[in-house]
N, C-alpha and C positions, 0 to 999 in steps of 0.2 A: 504494500500500500504506500509506503513511504516513497518508493521509487516513482510510482505514478504521480503522486502529489508533487514531488520535487520536479519532475519533468514539466508538469503543467505550470507549476509556480515559476520556473525559469522562463517558460514561454511567455509569462506575464511580467517579466522583469523583476522578480523578487526571489529570494532564496527560500528554501523550505523553512529554515529556522525563523527567519523574519516573518514569514507568513503565519506560522503558528504563534509567534509572539504577538503579532498584530491582532490576530483573532482573539487571543486571550485578553488583550488590552481593550478590544472592542466589546468584550463580554459576549462573544459568539461561541457557543458550545456546539461543536460538531465532531463526532468521532472520526478517526482517520479512515476507517473502512468506508463510511459514507462520503467523506471528502474525496477519496480516491475515485469512488463511483461517479460522483458529480464531475470530477475532472475529465473523466472519460466520456460520460454520456451527455453532459450539458455544459459545454465550455463557456457559454454566456453567463450562466449562474455562477460558475467557478470564478470567472473574471469579476463578477460583482462582489463576491466574497473577498477576492484579492484587493479590490478597490477599497472596501471597508477596512481591511487589515492595514493597508498602506496609510489610510487616513488616520488610523489610531496610533500609528507608530510615531514616536518623537523624531524630530530632525536629529540625525546622528552622523557625525563626521566619519564614523567607522563603517557606515553602510557601504556595500559593494558599489563600485563605479557603475554608473548608468541606472542606479536604482533611486527613484525619487521618493524620499521618505516623507 
């Protein structure tokens, strides 16, 4: 599951760890099995979760290059 989530996250310009951190900060609870299924079956919904996670993340100088926090 983590591999699928990571691949979809990177396609949306965020790392797996930052995605999970952002979801926690946004108080969005979704288990990894369902998150992986969403990444495969509904890319638009997954991208929406990524956007919410990115919005919840603080600006961080240690964020990977190309990732808008």
